[in-house]
N, C-alpha and C positions, 0 to 999 in steps of 0.2 A: 504494500500500500504506500504509494508515494504521495506526500502531502506537499503540494505546490502552492505557495502563498498567492500566486497570481491567477489561479484557476477559480472557476465558479465553485462556491462552497457546496460541499456534499450535504445530503439531507441530515446526516448525523455528524457530530464532531468526530474527528479522527481518534480522539482519546476520550474514553468515558471514565471519569473519576467517581469513586465510591466513598461513602461516608467512612471516615477513619483511615483513609489510605495513607501509607507512608511512601513518599516520593523521594527517590534518591538520585543524585547526579553522580555520574562517574565520567572519567575521561581526562583530557589534557588541560592545559592552562585555561582554555575557554571556560571549562566547567569550574576550575579552581577559583578563578577570579569572580565568579558569580556570587560567592559567599561574602565578598567584600562590598558588593553593591546591592544585591538582594532584589533587583527589579523583577526578575521572572517570578520568584516566589511571591512577591507582593502582588503582582497582577493576577496570578492564579488564585491566591487567597481572597482577593477582592471580588473575583468572579464567583467564587464558591465559598462564601463565608460560613455557610451552615454545614459544611462537610467535615469540619474538624481535621483538616489535613496536617500532616507532619512532613517537614522537608529536612533532608540530610544531604550535605555536600561532601562527597568522597573524592572529588576531583584532585588531581595532583599534577604539577607541571611535568611535562615530558611523557606522560602516560600514553601507551599505545595498546592496541588490542592484545598483544602478547607480551608486552614489556611493561611491568609495573614495579619500578625500583623502589624498594622499601628497606627499612632496617631489618636485621635478622629477627626472626620470630614475631614479625609484625602481624602476620596472618594473611591468608589468601584473599583475593577479591570476593570469592563466594562466602568466605567466613565473615567478612565485614558486611556484605549485603544481608547476611543472615542476622548479624548483631543488631542491625538497624531495622530489621523486619520489613524489608522492602516489598511493597506491592507493585509499585511502578518504578521503572528505572529509565532515566534519561541518559543516553549514552552519547558522549561527544568524542569522536575519534576521527582520524584521517589526516589531521594537519601535519603531524610529525612524519607519519608514514609517507606523505606525498613528496617529501624531500628525496625519496628513493627513485622517483620518476617512473618511466616506463618499465624499467627492470623490476620494480617492486609490485607492479599491479597484480600480477597473477597470484603472488603470495598474499597480498592484501585481501583479495577476494576470498581466498581459501581461509585465511585467518578470520575474516568477518563471519563467514558461514559457520565455521567451527565455534566461534564465540557465541553466536546466536543460539546454536543448538545446545551448547553447554549450559547457557543461562536458562533456557527454557526447560531444561531437565531438572532444575532446582526448585525448591519451595522455600524461598527466603522467609516468607511470612508463616511458614509451618502449615499452610493450607493448600496453596495453589501455585502454579507457575507464575512468574512475574509477567506483568504487561510491559513490554519494551518499546521504547521509541529511540530511534537512531537519528542523529543530527550530523549533517555534513560539516566539513570545515567552513569557516568564514573565508571570504576573499582577503587577499593582501592589499592594503590600502597604499596608494602612491602618495607619499607626503611631499614629493618634490624637494627632497633634502639630499644634497650631494653626498652626505655621509651615510645614507641608508639606501638599500636596493629599492628600485621602483616597483618590484613585485611582478613584473611582466612574465618572466620565466616561471616563477613560482605559481602564478595564477593559472598558467597552462596546465601544470601538473595538478593543482587543486581541482580544476574542472574535471580532469580525467578521474580523479579519485572520488569526486562527488558522483559522477556518473556510475562508477563501479559500485558505490554504496547503494545507489538507487536500484541497480539491477539485482543485487543480492537480496536487499530487503524486500523488493517486490516479489522475488521468487519465494522468499520465506514468509510472505504475507505479514511483514512487520512494518508498522508505521515508520516512515522516513520523511524527514524535513530537510529540504534543500536550503541551507543558509548561505551558500556561496553566491547564488544568483541575486537574492535580495540585498546582500551586503554590498555587492558591486553597485547596485542602484542607490543604496543609502550613502555610500561614499561620494558618488557623483552629485547627489543632491544636497549634501551637507554644507553648511556655511562655515564650519570649522572641522578639523580632523576628528574622526571618531576613535582613532587609535593613538597610542603614545609613540609607536615605532613602526607602524604599518601592520603590526601583528596582534598586539594586545589592546583590547578595547578599553577606552576610558569610561568613566561612569555614565556619561550621556550616550556613549556608544552601546554600552550594555543595556541601557534603558530602551534605546531604539530597537535593539535586537530582541529584547523581551517582548516588545510589541509585535514583532514579526512572528515569534514563536507562538504567542498567545492566539493571534489571529489564525495561524496555520492549524493549530491543534483543536481549537474550540470554536472557531468561526465567530469570535467575539472580540471587539475592540476593548482595550484596557480602559 
């Protein structure tokens, strides 16, 4: 199931939240930085104030589908998702992996399919398989700074990895949200940069992205 922000809304939201759901973020720096700004959680809580939702952010800079560097005895990803009793998992991957370019695409597809299957085999909440949503990488913003890359080459790879994620998630019937395409549009329309370095969103950038995600998943404006 591909969730495209620019398409006509479906009859039902892409994600159905239930009373008492525990929503967990996992993935790279995009997920990690959301805990500092909190816009996505805020918008969802505002849309569903009566559901008594719980949010936990387990994002970590540099995380990839198959690489999650942690201290010894920290615990596995599945153990942590179980500790927080995850019902819904928002998965933010693909940015770091895209640096491997064309040579890494086949392995990325295989790793994504294996990760989805492995997570669906779990019952983090002790009752049922988690409801997963996968998000593509955001685009690289060109800050027109001679000390920073303009993102042209990186965006070509990010587009390919976004397409690969869409293909795998569609085959697995897992909701997928393309963040690459709308962030390109956000950058073009913004009056000031949305990232600090072309890669990491500033607070107002995270706020704009939270609006995109909220609209994509629930067909509701914040």
